[in-house]
PQR file with spaces between the fields and no chain letter, atoms N, CA, C, O and H, PARSE charges and radii, in Angstrom:
ATOM       1  N    MET     1       0.844   -1.176    0.000 -0.4000 1.5000
ATOM       2  CA   MET     1       0.000    0.000    0.000 -0.0000 2.0000
ATOM       3  C    MET     1       0.890    1.240    0.000  0.5500 1.7000
ATOM       4  O    MET     1       1.826    1.339    0.794 -0.5500 1.4000
ATOM       5  N    THR     2       0.599    2.172   -0.883 -0.4000 1.5000
ATOM       6  CA   THR     2       1.374    3.397   -0.990 -0.0000 2.0000
ATOM       7  C    THR     2       0.500    4.593   -0.647  0.5500 1.7000
ATOM       8  O    THR     2      -0.624    4.717   -1.133 -0.5500 1.4000
ATOM       9  H    THR     2      -0.161    2.091   -1.528  0.4000 1.0000
ATOM      10  N    VAL     3       1.029    5.467    0.195 -0.4000 1.5000
ATOM      11  CA   VAL     3       0.326    6.704    0.526 -0.0000 2.0000
ATOM      12  C    VAL     3       0.955    7.809   -0.300  0.5500 1.7000
ATOM      13  O    VAL     3       2.158    8.053   -0.207 -0.5500 1.4000
ATOM      14  H    VAL     3       1.942    5.366    0.590  0.4000 1.0000
ATOM      15  N    THR     4       0.152    8.473   -1.102 -0.4000 1.5000
ATOM      16  CA   THR     4       0.670    9.554   -1.933 -0.0000 2.0000
ATOM      17  C    THR     4       0.893   10.808   -1.090  0.5500 1.7000
ATOM      18  O    THR     4       0.127   11.095   -0.170 -0.5500 1.4000
ATOM      19  H    THR     4      -0.825    8.275   -1.178  0.4000 1.0000
ATOM      20  N    SER     5       1.934   11.538   -1.411 -0.4000 1.5000
ATOM      21  CA   SER     5       2.225   12.756   -0.663 -0.0000 2.0000
ATOM      22  C    SER     5       1.913   13.998   -1.485  0.5500 1.7000
ATOM      23  O    SER     5       2.446   15.073   -1.210 -0.5500 1.4000
ATOM      24  H    SER     5       2.556   11.304   -2.158  0.4000 1.0000
ATOM      25  N    ARG     6       1.071   13.863   -2.472 -0.4000 1.5000
ATOM      26  CA   ARG     6       0.732   14.992   -3.339 -0.0000 2.0000
ATOM      27  C    ARG     6       0.079   16.116   -2.531  0.5500 1.7000
ATOM      28  O    ARG     6      -0.852   15.887   -1.760 -0.5500 1.4000
ATOM      29  H    ARG     6       0.638   12.990   -2.696  0.4000 1.0000
ATOM      30  N    ASN     7       0.584   17.324   -2.725 -0.4000 1.5000
ATOM      31  CA   ASN     7       0.074   18.538   -2.097 -0.0000 2.0000
ATOM      32  C    ASN     7       0.197   18.576   -0.571  0.5500 1.7000
ATOM      33  O    ASN     7      -0.440   19.417    0.064 -0.5500 1.4000
ATOM      34  H    ASN     7       1.341   17.510   -3.352  0.4000 1.0000
ATOM      35  N    THR     8       0.986   17.704    0.027 -0.4000 1.5000
ATOM      36  CA   THR     8       1.082   17.722    1.482 -0.0000 2.0000
ATOM      37  C    THR     8       1.738   18.990    2.002  0.5500 1.7000
ATOM      38  O    THR     8       1.457   19.410    3.124 -0.5500 1.4000
ATOM      39  H    THR     8       1.503   17.021   -0.489  0.4000 1.0000
ATOM      40  N    THR     9       2.601   19.603    1.214 -0.4000 1.5000
ATOM      41  CA   THR     9       3.249   20.846    1.623 -0.0000 2.0000
ATOM      42  C    THR     9       2.298   22.025    1.468  0.5500 1.7000
ATOM      43  O    THR     9       2.293   22.933    2.299 -0.5500 1.4000
ATOM      44  H    THR     9       2.829   19.262    0.303  0.4000 1.0000
ATOM      45  N    GLN    10       1.506   22.014    0.423 -0.4000 1.5000
ATOM      46  CA   GLN    10       0.648   23.144    0.079 -0.0000 2.0000
ATOM      47  C    GLN    10      -0.740   23.072    0.718  0.5500 1.7000
ATOM      48  O    GLN    10      -1.551   23.978    0.527 -0.5500 1.4000
ATOM      49  H    GLN    10       1.511   21.277   -0.252  0.4000 1.0000
ATOM      50  N    THR    11      -1.023   22.007    1.475 -0.4000 1.5000
ATOM      51  CA   THR    11      -2.345   21.804    2.064 -0.0000 2.0000
ATOM      52  C    THR    11      -2.340   22.110    3.549  0.5500 1.7000
ATOM      53  O    THR    11      -1.472   21.638    4.282 -0.5500 1.4000
ATOM      54  H    THR    11      -0.364   21.271    1.630  0.4000 1.0000
ATOM      55  N    CYS    12      -3.309   22.900    3.997 -0.4000 1.5000
ATOM      56  CA   CYS    12      -3.457   23.204    5.421 -0.0000 2.0000
ATOM      57  C    CYS    12      -3.951   21.947    6.131  0.5500 1.7000
ATOM      58  O    CYS    12      -4.991   21.396    5.769 -0.5500 1.4000
ATOM      59  H    CYS    12      -4.014   23.284    3.401  0.4000 1.0000
ATOM      60  N    SER    13      -3.216   21.496    7.132 -0.4000 1.5000
ATOM      61  CA   SER    13      -3.599   20.287    7.861 -0.0000 2.0000
ATOM      62  C    SER    13      -4.803   20.530    8.765  0.5500 1.7000
ATOM      63  O    SER    13      -5.374   19.579    9.298 -0.5500 1.4000
ATOM      64  H    SER    13      -2.372   21.944    7.427  0.4000 1.0000
ATOM      65  N    HIS    14      -5.190   21.773    8.943 -0.4000 1.5000
ATOM      66  CA   HIS    14      -6.332   22.097    9.802 -0.0000 2.0000
ATOM      67  C    HIS    14      -7.648   22.135    9.012  0.5500 1.7000
ATOM      68  O    HIS    14      -8.637   21.527    9.423 -0.5500 1.4000
ATOM      69  H    HIS    14      -4.726   22.546    8.511  0.4000 1.0000
ATOM      70  N    CYS    15      -7.656   22.847    7.881 -0.4000 1.5000
ATOM      71  CA   CYS    15      -8.914   23.012    7.141 -0.0000 2.0000
ATOM      72  C    CYS    15      -8.917   22.377    5.748  0.5500 1.7000
ATOM      73  O    CYS    15      -9.971   22.254    5.125 -0.5500 1.4000
ATOM      74  H    CYS    15      -6.853   23.341    7.548  0.4000 1.0000
ATOM      75  N    GLY    16      -7.726   21.970    5.255 -0.4000 1.5000
ATOM      76  CA   GLY    16      -7.648   21.332    3.946 -0.0000 2.0000
ATOM      77  C    GLY    16      -7.467   22.271    2.772  0.5500 1.7000
ATOM      78  O    GLY    16      -7.410   21.823    1.627 -0.5500 1.4000
ATOM      79  H    GLY    16      -6.870   22.070    5.761  0.4000 1.0000
ATOM      80  N    HIS    17      -7.375   23.567    3.033 -0.4000 1.5000
ATOM      81  CA   HIS    17      -7.173   24.545    1.957 -0.0000 2.0000
ATOM      82  C    HIS    17      -5.850   24.260    1.250  0.5500 1.7000
ATOM      83  O    HIS    17      -4.837   24.020    1.907 -0.5500 1.4000
ATOM      84  H    HIS    17      -7.421   23.931    3.963  0.4000 1.0000
ATOM      85  N    ILE    18      -5.851   24.284   -0.090 -0.4000 1.5000
ATOM      86  CA   ILE    18      -4.647   24.053   -0.876 -0.0000 2.0000
ATOM      87  C    ILE    18      -4.169   25.374   -1.460  0.5500 1.7000
ATOM      88  O    ILE    18      -4.918   26.065   -2.152 -0.5500 1.4000
ATOM      89  H    ILE    18      -6.673   24.479   -0.624  0.4000 1.0000
ATOM      90  N    LEU    19      -2.920   25.720   -1.178 -0.4000 1.5000
ATOM      91  CA   LEU    19      -2.337   26.949   -1.696 -0.0000 2.0000
ATOM      92  C    LEU    19      -2.075   26.808   -3.186  0.5500 1.7000
ATOM      93  O    LEU    19      -1.545   25.791   -3.635 -0.5500 1.4000
ATOM      94  H    LEU    19      -2.312   25.160   -0.616  0.4000 1.0000
ATOM      95  N    THR    20      -2.444   27.821   -3.948 -0.4000 1.5000
ATOM      96  CA   THR    20      -2.229   27.814   -5.398 -0.0000 2.0000
ATOM      97  C    THR    20      -1.796   29.203   -5.842  0.5500 1.7000
ATOM      98  O    THR    20      -1.855   30.165   -5.076 -0.5500 1.4000
ATOM      99  H    THR    20      -2.875   28.646   -3.584  0.4000 1.0000
ATOM     100  N    GLY    21      -1.365   29.287   -7.081 -0.4000 1.5000
ATOM     101  CA   GLY    21      -1.006   30.572   -7.673 -0.0000 2.0000
ATOM     102  C    GLY    21       0.034   31.329   -6.884  0.5500 1.7000
ATOM     103  O    GLY    21       1.058   30.768   -6.495 -0.5500 1.4000
ATOM     104  H    GLY    21      -1.317   28.506   -7.703  0.4000 1.0000
ATOM     105  N    LYS    22      -0.227   32.618   -6.643 -0.4000 1.5000
ATOM     106  CA   LYS    22       0.745   33.470   -5.946 -0.0000 2.0000
ATOM     107  C    LYS    22       0.920   33.086   -4.480  0.5500 1.7000
ATOM     108  O    LYS    22       1.903   33.486   -3.858 -0.5500 1.4000
ATOM     109  H    LYS    22      -1.059   33.074   -6.959  0.4000 1.0000
ATOM     110  N    ASN    23      -0.014   32.317   -3.913 -0.4000 1.5000
ATOM     111  CA   ASN    23       0.084   31.891   -2.518 -0.0000 2.0000
ATOM     112  C    ASN    23       0.899   30.611   -2.335  0.5500 1.7000
ATOM     113  O    ASN    23       1.215   30.232   -1.207 -0.5500 1.4000
ATOM     114  H    ASN    23      -0.813   31.992   -4.419  0.4000 1.0000
ATOM     115  N    LYS    24       1.239   29.943   -3.444 -0.4000 1.5000
ATOM     116  CA   LYS    24       1.950   28.668   -3.373 -0.0000 2.0000
ATOM     117  C    LYS    24       3.309   28.851   -2.697  0.5500 1.7000
ATOM     118  O    LYS    24       4.015   29.821   -2.972 -0.5500 1.4000
ATOM     119  H    LYS    24       0.982   30.251   -4.360  0.4000 1.0000
ATOM     120  N    LEU    25       3.669   27.932   -1.824 -0.4000 1.5000
ATOM     121  CA   LEU    25       4.923   28.005   -1.090 -0.0000 2.0000
ATOM     122  C    LEU    25       6.117   27.706   -1.990  0.5500 1.7000
ATOM     123  O    LEU    25       6.014   26.939   -2.947 -0.5500 1.4000
ATOM     124  H    LEU    25       3.095   27.144   -1.601  0.4000 1.0000
ATOM     125  N    THR    26       7.239   28.319   -1.669 -0.4000 1.5000
ATOM     126  CA   THR    26       8.500   28.007   -2.334 -0.0000 2.0000
ATOM     127  C    THR    26       9.324   27.168   -1.367  0.5500 1.7000
ATOM     128  O    THR    26       8.935   26.996   -0.212 -0.5500 1.4000
ATOM     129  H    THR    26       7.322   28.942   -0.892  0.4000 1.0000
ATOM     130  N    LEU    27      10.450   26.649   -1.823 -0.4000 1.5000
ATOM     131  CA   LEU    27      11.306   25.850   -0.943 -0.0000 2.0000
ATOM     132  C    LEU    27      11.867   26.669    0.213  0.5500 1.7000
ATOM     133  O    LEU    27      12.229   26.109    1.248 -0.5500 1.4000
ATOM     134  H    LEU    27      10.766   26.789   -2.761  0.4000 1.0000
ATOM     135  N    ALA    28      11.942   27.986    0.050 -0.4000 1.5000
ATOM     136  CA   ALA    28      12.464   28.857    1.106 -0.0000 2.0000
ATOM     137  C    ALA    28      11.439   29.134    2.208  0.5500 1.7000
ATOM     138  O    ALA    28      11.809   29.599    3.286 -0.5500 1.4000
ATOM     139  H    ALA    28      11.648   28.441   -0.790  0.4000 1.0000
ATOM     140  N    ASP    29      10.170   28.858    1.955 -0.4000 1.5000
ATOM     141  CA   ASP    29       9.120   29.131    2.938 -0.0000 2.0000
ATOM     142  C    ASP    29       9.055   28.009    3.974  0.5500 1.7000
ATOM     143  O    ASP    29       8.657   26.886    3.663 -0.5500 1.4000
ATOM     144  H    ASP    29       9.869   28.480    1.079  0.4000 1.0000
ATOM     145  N    CYS    30       9.449   28.323    5.202 -0.4000 1.5000
ATOM     146  CA   CYS    30       9.391   27.288    6.246 -0.0000 2.0000
ATOM     147  C    CYS    30       8.267   27.563    7.253  0.5500 1.7000
ATOM     148  O    CYS    30       7.981   26.723    8.106 -0.5500 1.4000
ATOM     149  H    CYS    30       9.772   29.235    5.455  0.4000 1.0000
ATOM     150  N    LYS    31       7.634   28.730    7.156 -0.4000 1.5000
ATOM     151  CA   LYS    31       6.495   29.081    8.002 -0.0000 2.0000
ATOM     152  C    LYS    31       5.449   29.738    7.119  0.5500 1.7000
ATOM     153  O    LYS    31       5.783   30.466    6.184 -0.5500 1.4000
ATOM     154  H    LYS    31       7.866   29.412    6.463  0.4000 1.0000
ATOM     155  N    TRP    32       4.180   29.478    7.418 -0.4000 1.5000
ATOM     156  CA   TRP    32       3.116   30.127    6.663 -0.0000 2.0000
ATOM     157  C    TRP    32       1.819   30.105    7.452  0.5500 1.7000
ATOM     158  O    TRP    32       1.634   29.299    8.364 -0.5500 1.4000
ATOM     159  H    TRP    32       3.909   28.887    8.178  0.4000 1.0000
ATOM     160  N    THR    33       0.928   31.009    7.079 -0.4000 1.5000
ATOM     161  CA   THR    33      -0.388   31.096    7.700 -0.0000 2.0000
ATOM     162  C    THR    33      -1.434   30.815    6.630  0.5500 1.7000
ATOM     163  O    THR    33      -1.395   31.398    5.547 -0.5500 1.4000
ATOM     164  H    THR    33       1.078   31.663    6.338  0.4000 1.0000
ATOM     165  N    CYS    34      -2.360   29.931    6.933 -0.4000 1.5000
ATOM     166  CA   CYS    34      -3.396   29.559    5.979 -0.0000 2.0000
ATOM     167  C    CYS    34      -4.297   30.774    5.711  0.5500 1.7000
ATOM     168  O    CYS    34      -4.820   31.379    6.648 -0.5500 1.4000
ATOM     169  H    CYS    34      -2.392   29.457    7.813  0.4000 1.0000
ATOM     170  N    PRO    35      -4.474   31.127    4.436 -0.5600 1.5000
ATOM     171  CA   PRO    35      -5.324   32.272    4.112  0.2800 2.0000
ATOM     172  C    PRO    35      -6.809   31.986    4.328  0.5500 1.7000
ATOM     173  O    PRO    35      -7.621   32.911    4.349 -0.5500 1.4000
ATOM     174  N    SER    36      -7.167   30.717    4.488 -0.4000 1.5000
ATOM     175  CA   SER    36      -8.567   30.345    4.664 -0.0000 2.0000
ATOM     176  C    SER    36      -8.990   30.330    6.130  0.5500 1.7000
ATOM     177  O    SER    36     -10.011   30.916    6.490 -0.5500 1.4000
ATOM     178  H    SER    36      -6.507   29.965    4.471  0.4000 1.0000
ATOM     179  N    CYS    37      -8.201   29.654    6.981 -0.4000 1.5000
ATOM     180  CA   CYS    37      -8.604   29.520    8.389 -0.0000 2.0000
ATOM     181  C    CYS    37      -7.725   30.309    9.353  0.5500 1.7000
ATOM     182  O    CYS    37      -8.077   30.456   10.524 -0.5500 1.4000
ATOM     183  H    CYS    37      -7.372   29.177    6.688  0.4000 1.0000
ATOM     184  N    GLY    38      -6.572   30.827    8.874 -0.4000 1.5000
ATOM     185  CA   GLY    38      -5.715   31.655    9.714 -0.0000 2.0000
ATOM     186  C    GLY    38      -4.763   30.904   10.626  0.5500 1.7000
ATOM     187  O    GLY    38      -4.083   31.523   11.445 -0.5500 1.4000
ATOM     188  H    GLY    38      -6.286   30.708    7.923  0.4000 1.0000
ATOM     189  N    ILE    39      -4.699   29.582   10.505 -0.4000 1.5000
ATOM     190  CA   ILE    39      -3.797   28.782   11.345 -0.0000 2.0000
ATOM     191  C    ILE    39      -2.356   28.972   10.869  0.5500 1.7000
ATOM     192  O    ILE    39      -2.076   28.926    9.672 -0.5500 1.4000
ATOM     193  H    ILE    39      -5.252   29.079    9.840  0.4000 1.0000
ATOM     194  N    PHE    40      -1.445   29.186   11.825 -0.4000 1.5000
ATOM     195  CA   PHE    40      -0.015   29.321   11.537 -0.0000 2.0000
ATOM     196  C    PHE    40       0.604   27.934   11.460  0.5500 1.7000
ATOM     197  O    PHE    40       0.333   27.085   12.309 -0.5500 1.4000
ATOM     198  H    PHE    40      -1.673   29.224   12.798  0.4000 1.0000
ATOM     199  N    HIS    41       1.433   27.698   10.449 -0.4000 1.5000
ATOM     200  CA   HIS    41       2.075   26.388   10.256 -0.0000 2.0000
ATOM     201  C    HIS    41       3.583   26.513   10.175  0.5500 1.7000
ATOM     202  O    HIS    41       4.114   27.475    9.619 -0.5500 1.4000
ATOM     203  H    HIS    41       1.653   28.387    9.759  0.4000 1.0000
ATOM     204  N    MET    42       4.264   25.528   10.735 -0.4000 1.5000
ATOM     205  CA   MET    42       5.663   25.266   10.447 -0.0000 2.0000
ATOM     206  C    MET    42       5.609   24.215    9.334  0.5500 1.7000
ATOM     207  O    MET    42       4.961   23.180    9.490 -0.5500 1.4000
ATOM     208  H    MET    42       3.834   24.747   11.186  0.4000 1.0000
ATOM     209  N    ARG    43       6.276   24.474    8.231 -0.4000 1.5000
ATOM     210  CA   ARG    43       6.153   23.650    7.035 -0.0000 2.0000
ATOM     211  C    ARG    43       6.326   22.149    7.304  0.5500 1.7000
ATOM     212  O    ARG    43       5.469   21.355    6.916 -0.5500 1.4000
ATOM     213  H    ARG    43       6.803   25.315    8.104  0.4000 1.0000
ATOM     214  N    ASP    44       7.408   21.757    7.953 -0.4000 1.5000
ATOM     215  CA   ASP    44       7.683   20.330    8.164 -0.0000 2.0000
ATOM     216  C    ASP    44       6.635   19.669    9.057  0.5500 1.7000
ATOM     217  O    ASP    44       6.251   18.525    8.817 -0.5500 1.4000
ATOM     218  H    ASP    44       8.104   22.402    8.268  0.4000 1.0000
ATOM     219  N    HIS    45       6.178   20.370   10.066 -0.4000 1.5000
ATOM     220  CA   HIS    45       5.162   19.826   10.966 -0.0000 2.0000
ATOM     221  C    HIS    45       3.831   19.656   10.218  0.5500 1.7000
ATOM     222  O    HIS    45       3.146   18.646   10.381 -0.5500 1.4000
ATOM     223  H    HIS    45       6.491   21.300   10.261  0.4000 1.0000
ATOM     224  N    ASN    46       3.478   20.636    9.410 -0.4000 1.5000
ATOM     225  CA   ASN    46       2.250   20.558    8.622 -0.0000 2.0000
ATOM     226  C    ASN    46       2.294   19.369    7.654  0.5500 1.7000
ATOM     227  O    ASN    46       1.316   18.634    7.521 -0.5500 1.4000
ATOM     228  H    ASN    46       4.034   21.457    9.277  0.4000 1.0000
ATOM     229  N    VAL    47       3.430   19.188    6.984 -0.4000 1.5000
ATOM     230  CA   VAL    47       3.588   18.056    6.060 -0.0000 2.0000
ATOM     231  C    VAL    47       3.430   16.734    6.813  0.5500 1.7000
ATOM     232  O    VAL    47       2.742   15.827    6.346 -0.5500 1.4000
ATOM     233  H    VAL    47       4.225   19.786    7.092  0.4000 1.0000
ATOM     234  N    ALA    48       4.065   16.631    7.970 -0.4000 1.5000
ATOM     235  CA   ALA    48       3.980   15.400    8.766 -0.0000 2.0000
ATOM     236  C    ALA    48       2.539   15.104    9.165  0.5500 1.7000
ATOM     237  O    ALA    48       2.104   13.954    9.108 -0.5500 1.4000
ATOM     238  H    ALA    48       4.624   17.368    8.350  0.4000 1.0000
ATOM     239  N    GLN    49       1.801   16.127    9.566 -0.4000 1.5000
ATOM     240  CA   GLN    49       0.395   15.930    9.940 -0.0000 2.0000
ATOM     241  C    GLN    49      -0.428   15.468    8.735  0.5500 1.7000
ATOM     242  O    GLN    49      -1.286   14.595    8.868 -0.5500 1.4000
ATOM     243  H    GLN    49       2.155   17.062    9.612  0.4000 1.0000
ATOM     244  N    ASN    50      -0.170   16.048    7.561 -0.4000 1.5000
ATOM     245  CA   ASN    50      -0.907   15.652    6.363 -0.0000 2.0000
ATOM     246  C    ASN    50      -0.599   14.221    5.951  0.5500 1.7000
ATOM     247  O    ASN    50      -1.508   13.476    5.586 -0.5500 1.4000
ATOM     248  H    ASN    50       0.527   16.757    7.453  0.4000 1.0000
ATOM     249  N    ILE    51       0.661   13.830    6.003 -0.4000 1.5000
ATOM     250  CA   ILE    51       1.038   12.463    5.628 -0.0000 2.0000
ATOM     251  C    ILE    51       0.470   11.461    6.631  0.5500 1.7000
ATOM     252  O    ILE    51      -0.006   10.396    6.237 -0.5500 1.4000
ATOM     253  H    ILE    51       1.399   14.436    6.299  0.4000 1.0000
ATOM     254  N    LEU    52       0.515   11.786    7.911 -0.4000 1.5000
ATOM     255  CA   LEU    52      -0.071   10.914    8.928 -0.0000 2.0000
ATOM     256  C    LEU    52      -1.568   10.731    8.678  0.5500 1.7000
ATOM     257  O    LEU    52      -2.069    9.608    8.725 -0.5500 1.4000
ATOM     258  H    LEU    52       0.901   12.651    8.231  0.4000 1.0000
ATOM     259  N    ALA    53      -2.276   11.809    8.418 -0.4000 1.5000
ATOM     260  CA   ALA    53      -3.721   11.730    8.180 -0.0000 2.0000
ATOM     261  C    ALA    53      -4.025   10.869    6.948  0.5500 1.7000
ATOM     262  O    ALA    53      -4.962   10.071    6.963 -0.5500 1.4000
ATOM     263  H    ALA    53      -1.869   12.722    8.380  0.4000 1.0000
ATOM     264  N    LYS    54      -3.237   11.032    5.893 -0.4000 1.5000
ATOM     265  CA   LYS    54      -3.460   10.219    4.686 -0.0000 2.0000
ATOM     266  C    LYS    54      -3.187    8.740    4.966  0.5500 1.7000
ATOM     267  O    LYS    54      -3.907    7.867    4.481 -0.5500 1.4000
ATOM     268  H    LYS    54      -2.476   11.680    5.881  0.4000 1.0000
ATOM     269  N    GLY    55      -2.152    8.468    5.746 -0.4000 1.5000
ATOM     270  CA   GLY    55      -1.843    7.085    6.101 -0.0000 2.0000
ATOM     271  C    GLY    55      -2.932    6.460    6.950  0.5500 1.7000
ATOM     272  O    GLY    55      -3.345    5.328    6.697 -0.5500 1.4000
ATOM     273  H    GLY    55      -1.568    9.177    6.140  0.4000 1.0000
ATOM     274  N    LEU    56      -3.402    7.188    7.957 -0.4000 1.5000
ATOM     275  CA   LEU    56      -4.459    6.675    8.825 -0.0000 2.0000
ATOM     276  C    LEU    56      -5.761    6.455    8.059  0.5500 1.7000
ATOM     277  O    LEU    56      -6.530    5.550    8.381 -0.5500 1.4000
ATOM     278  H    LEU    56      -3.067    8.108    8.163  0.4000 1.0000
ATOM     279  N    ALA    57      -6.003    7.276    7.057 -0.4000 1.5000
ATOM     280  CA   ALA    57      -7.222    7.142    6.259 -0.0000 2.0000
ATOM     281  C    ALA    57      -7.236    5.858    5.436  0.5500 1.7000
ATOM     282  O    ALA    57      -8.299    5.399    5.017 -0.5500 1.4000
ATOM     283  H    ALA    57      -5.378    8.011    6.796  0.4000 1.0000
ATOM     284  N    THR    58      -6.053    5.273    5.201 -0.4000 1.5000
ATOM     285  CA   THR    58      -5.990    4.056    4.401 -0.0000 2.0000
ATOM     286  C    THR    58      -6.165    2.790    5.242  0.5500 1.7000
ATOM     287  O    THR    58      -6.333    1.699    4.697 -0.5500 1.4000
ATOM     288  H    THR    58      -5.189    5.645    5.541  0.4000 1.0000
ATOM     289  N    LEU    59      -6.125    2.936    6.555 -0.4000 1.5000
ATOM     290  CA   LEU    59      -6.256    1.758    7.428 -0.0000 2.0000
ATOM     291  C    LEU    59      -7.663    1.199    7.451  0.5500 1.7000
ATOM     292  O    LEU    59      -7.924    0.212    8.139 -0.5500 1.4000
ATOM     293  H    LEU    59      -5.989    3.822    6.998  0.4000 1.0000
């Protein structure tokens, strides 16, 4: 079983909003605030939460 990591960096782990266009993160962005729900994210922690959620959803 493979868990895809598509959009895990660009997706808010709180509300699911996906950053696109001018809001899309670059490799230099390590902190960001979701424009939809206002939650502050540390990039690596947000990615980990998204990957964990996707993995748990496959169980």
